[in-house]
C-alpha positions as CSV (number, residue, x, y, z in Angstrom):
1,M,-45.3,-65.6,-38.9
2,P,-42.0,-63.9,-39.0
3,T,-39.5,-64.4,-36.3
4,L,-38.1,-61.4,-34.2
5,E,-34.9,-61.7,-36.2
6,Q,-36.5,-61.6,-39.5
7,D,-38.8,-58.7,-38.3
8,Y,-35.6,-56.8,-37.2
9,I,-33.9,-57.4,-40.6
10,M,-36.9,-56.3,-42.6
11,R,-37.3,-53.1,-40.6
12,M,-33.6,-52.2,-41.1
13,I,-34.0,-53.0,-44.9
14,N,-37.2,-51.0,-45.2
15,M,-35.4,-48.0,-43.6
16,M,-32.4,-48.4,-46.0
17,V,-34.8,-48.5,-49.0
18,A,-36.4,-45.3,-47.8
19,M,-32.9,-43.8,-47.6
20,M,-32.0,-45.0,-51.1
21,V,-35.2,-43.3,-52.5
22,R,-34.0,-40.0,-51.0
23,M,-30.4,-40.6,-52.3
24,L,-31.5,-41.4,-55.9
25,D,-33.4,-38.1,-55.9
26,F,-30.1,-36.4,-55.1
27,K,-28.2,-38.4,-57.7
28,S,-30.7,-37.6,-60.4
29,K,-30.2,-33.8,-59.6
30,K,-26.4,-34.5,-59.6
31,E,-26.3,-33.4,-56.0
32,Y,-23.6,-35.7,-55.1
33,P,-22.5,-34.2,-51.8
34,S,-26.1,-34.3,-50.5
35,A,-26.4,-38.0,-51.5
36,L,-23.2,-38.8,-49.5
37,L,-24.7,-36.8,-46.7
38,E,-27.8,-38.9,-46.9
39,I,-25.8,-42.0,-46.6
40,D,-23.9,-40.8,-43.7
41,K,-27.2,-39.9,-42.0
42,T,-28.5,-43.4,-42.5
43,G,-25.3,-44.9,-41.1
44,R,-25.6,-42.7,-37.9
45,T,-29.4,-43.6,-37.5
46,L,-29.4,-47.4,-38.2
47,L,-25.9,-48.3,-37.2
48,G,-24.5,-45.5,-34.9
49,I,-21.5,-45.0,-37.1
50,N,-20.2,-42.3,-39.4
51,R,-18.3,-42.2,-42.7
52,N,-15.1,-41.4,-41.0
53,M,-15.2,-44.4,-38.8
54,V,-16.1,-46.6,-41.6
55,R,-13.0,-45.4,-43.5
56,Q,-10.8,-45.9,-40.6
57,L,-11.7,-49.7,-39.7
58,T,-11.4,-52.7,-41.7
59,A,-14.5,-54.9,-42.7
60,G,-13.7,-57.4,-39.9
61,Q,-13.3,-54.6,-37.3
62,L,-16.6,-53.1,-38.3
63,M,-18.5,-56.4,-37.9
64,Q,-16.9,-56.8,-34.4
65,L,-18.1,-53.3,-33.6
66,F,-21.7,-54.5,-33.9
67,G,-21.1,-57.1,-31.2
68,G,-21.1,-60.9,-30.9
69,D,-24.9,-61.4,-31.5
70,Q,-25.1,-62.6,-35.1
71,S,-28.8,-61.8,-35.2
72,V,-27.9,-58.1,-34.8
73,A,-24.3,-58.0,-36.3
74,I,-25.2,-59.7,-39.6
75,P,-28.1,-57.4,-40.6
76,K,-26.2,-54.4,-39.6
77,S,-23.1,-55.4,-41.5
78,Y,-25.2,-56.2,-44.5
79,V,-26.8,-52.7,-44.3
80,L,-23.4,-51.1,-44.1
81,A,-22.3,-53.1,-47.1
82,V,-25.2,-51.7,-49.2
83,L,-24.5,-48.2,-48.0
84,L,-20.8,-48.5,-49.0
85,H,-22.0,-50.0,-52.3
86,E,-24.0,-46.9,-52.9
87,E,-21.3,-44.5,-51.7
88,A,-19.0,-46.2,-54.3
89,G,-21.3,-45.5,-57.2
90,I,-21.6,-41.7,-56.1
91,L,-17.8,-41.4,-55.6
92,R,-17.3,-42.8,-59.1
93,L,-19.8,-40.1,-60.4
94,M,-17.7,-37.5,-58.5
95,S,-14.4,-38.7,-60.4
96,D,-13.0,-40.4,-57.2
97,P,-12.2,-43.9,-58.7
98,E,-9.7,-44.8,-55.8
99,G,-12.3,-43.8,-53.1
100,A,-15.0,-45.8,-55.0
101,D,-12.9,-48.9,-55.2
102,E,-12.0,-48.6,-51.5
103,S,-15.7,-48.5,-50.7
104,Q,-16.6,-51.4,-53.1
105,I,-13.8,-53.6,-51.6
106,K,-15.1,-53.0,-48.1
107,A,-18.6,-53.6,-49.2
108,L,-17.8,-56.9,-50.9
109,N,-15.8,-58.1,-47.8
110,L,-18.8,-57.4,-45.7
111,L,-21.2,-59.0,-48.3
112,L,-19.1,-62.2,-48.3
113,E,-18.5,-62.2,-44.5
114,T,-22.3,-61.9,-43.7
115,Y,-23.1,-64.7,-46.3
116,L,-20.6,-67.0,-44.7
117,Q,-21.4,-66.3,-41.2
118,G,-25.3,-66.6,-41.7
119,G,-25.0,-69.4,-44.3
120,E,-27.4,-67.8,-46.6
121,A,-28.3,-64.5,-48.1
122,V,-29.7,-61.8,-45.8
123,E,-32.3,-60.9,-48.5
124,P,-32.8,-61.5,-52.2
125,R,-30.6,-58.7,-53.4
126,H,-27.5,-60.1,-51.4
127,D,-26.5,-62.4,-54.3
128,E,-27.1,-59.7,-56.9
129,L,-24.7,-57.3,-55.1
130,I,-22.0,-59.7,-54.8
131,D,-22.2,-60.4,-58.6
132,E,-22.4,-56.8,-59.4
133,I,-19.3,-55.9,-57.5
134,C,-17.3,-58.7,-58.8
135,E,-18.4,-57.8,-62.3
136,S,-17.3,-54.1,-61.8
137,F,-13.8,-55.5,-60.9
138,R,-13.7,-57.8,-64.0
139,G,-10.1,-57.9,-65.4
140,R,-8.6,-56.3,-62.1
141,A,-7.2,-58.1,-59.0
142,F,-8.9,-58.1,-55.7
143,P,-6.8,-58.0,-52.6
144,P,-5.6,-61.5,-51.6
145,D,-8.0,-61.9,-48.6
146,V,-11.0,-61.2,-50.8
147,W,-10.2,-64.1,-53.0
148,E,-10.3,-66.5,-50.1
149,R,-13.6,-65.2,-48.9
150,L,-15.0,-65.3,-52.5
151,L,-13.8,-68.9,-52.8
152,A,-15.6,-69.9,-49.6
153,C,-18.8,-68.0,-50.5
154,E,-19.1,-69.3,-54.1
155,E,-18.6,-72.9,-52.8
156,L,-21.4,-72.2,-50.3
157,R,-23.6,-70.8,-53.1
158,G,-22.9,-74.0,-55.1
159,R,-21.2,-72.0,-57.9
160,Y,-18.2,-74.3,-58.1
161,D,-16.8,-73.1,-61.3
162,K,-16.6,-69.5,-59.9
163,A,-15.1,-71.0,-56.7
164,E,-12.4,-72.5,-58.7
165,N,-11.7,-69.3,-60.5
166,A,-11.3,-67.6,-57.0
167,L,-9.0,-70.5,-56.0
168,F,-6.6,-70.1,-58.9
169,A,-6.7,-66.2,-58.5
170,R,-5.6,-66.8,-54.9
171,L,-2.9,-69.1,-55.8
172,E,-1.3,-66.4,-58.1
173,S,-0.4,-64.5,-55.1
174,R,0.0,-67.3,-52.8
175,P,1.4,-70.4,-54.5
176,D,1.5,-72.3,-51.1
177,F,-2.3,-72.1,-50.9
178,T,-2.3,-75.6,-52.6
179,D,-3.4,-77.5,-49.4
180,E,-6.6,-75.3,-49.0
181,G,-7.2,-76.0,-52.7
182,I,-6.7,-79.6,-52.4
183,A,-9.3,-79.6,-49.6
184,F,-11.6,-77.8,-51.7
185,Y,-11.5,-80.3,-54.5
186,D,-11.8,-83.1,-52.0
187,R,-15.0,-81.7,-50.7
188,L,-16.3,-81.6,-54.3
189,L,-15.4,-85.1,-55.1
190,K,-17.7,-86.2,-52.3
191,K,-20.7,-84.7,-54.1
192,S,-22.7,-86.4,-56.8
193,P,-22.0,-85.8,-60.5
194,E,-25.3,-84.1,-60.8
195,V,-24.5,-81.7,-58.0
196,L,-21.3,-80.9,-59.6
197,A,-22.8,-80.4,-63.0
198,G,-25.3,-78.0,-61.5
199,G,-22.3,-76.0,-60.1
200,N,-20.8,-75.8,-63.7
201,L,-17.8,-77.9,-62.7
202,P,-18.1,-81.6,-63.9
203,R,-16.4,-84.3,-61.9
204,E,-13.7,-84.7,-64.7
205,E,-12.6,-81.1,-64.2
206,V,-12.6,-81.4,-60.4
207,E,-10.3,-84.4,-60.9
208,E,-8.1,-82.3,-63.2
209,G,-7.9,-79.5,-60.8
210,M,-7.0,-81.9,-57.8
211,N,-4.2,-83.5,-59.9
212,E,-2.7,-80.1,-60.9
213,L,-2.6,-78.9,-57.3
214,K,-1.1,-82.2,-56.1
215,H,1.6,-81.8,-58.8
216,R,2.1,-78.1,-57.7
217,G,2.3,-79.2,-54.1
218,R,5.2,-81.5,-54.7
219,T,7.3,-78.5,-56.0
220,F,7.3,-76.9,-52.5
221,P,9.5,-78.3,-49.7
222,A,7.9,-79.8,-46.7
């Protein structure tokens, strides 16, 4: 029997799905402003916020807006992430790549933060959305803080090779991030070779990464 929290999440997701059906109809007719209005209407109905408010606040501020009760804040933040992801797709169709990227980054931050705070996916599509947004930014840099969240999230998901990629991307803009990187490798070295292999990062590569960061660390003054 589903818990009250699970029931709350499913009701929100069902309402969001109904919105997406209507929005897709507008998209198929190329009625993009109407599609954006549908997203805004859903945000007001489910979350009590509008697009202007979402644009003015950071992902962290938006999560705080939903309160300290994680059973409420996490699903609401997840729904907002999905709405932002859909908004980004419409903005791209409207030839607004900068607006689309802004919405996608905010969506990704919310997706990562809800995953980390909840310790698992809110629903099956959660993982797919993270991967989809990351793929859309392939070859382009994320803002620095995104790499840190992505590192933590990929480690939690057991995808250690992708976590390592996020680590080195973060090191490009913050070379003194080595201590956090060493701590990451130290956690991995406590896992079995089978678990590491399952995360596509064999123990030998973990040890190589650890040695590289220790060498880098010696180049910075204490």
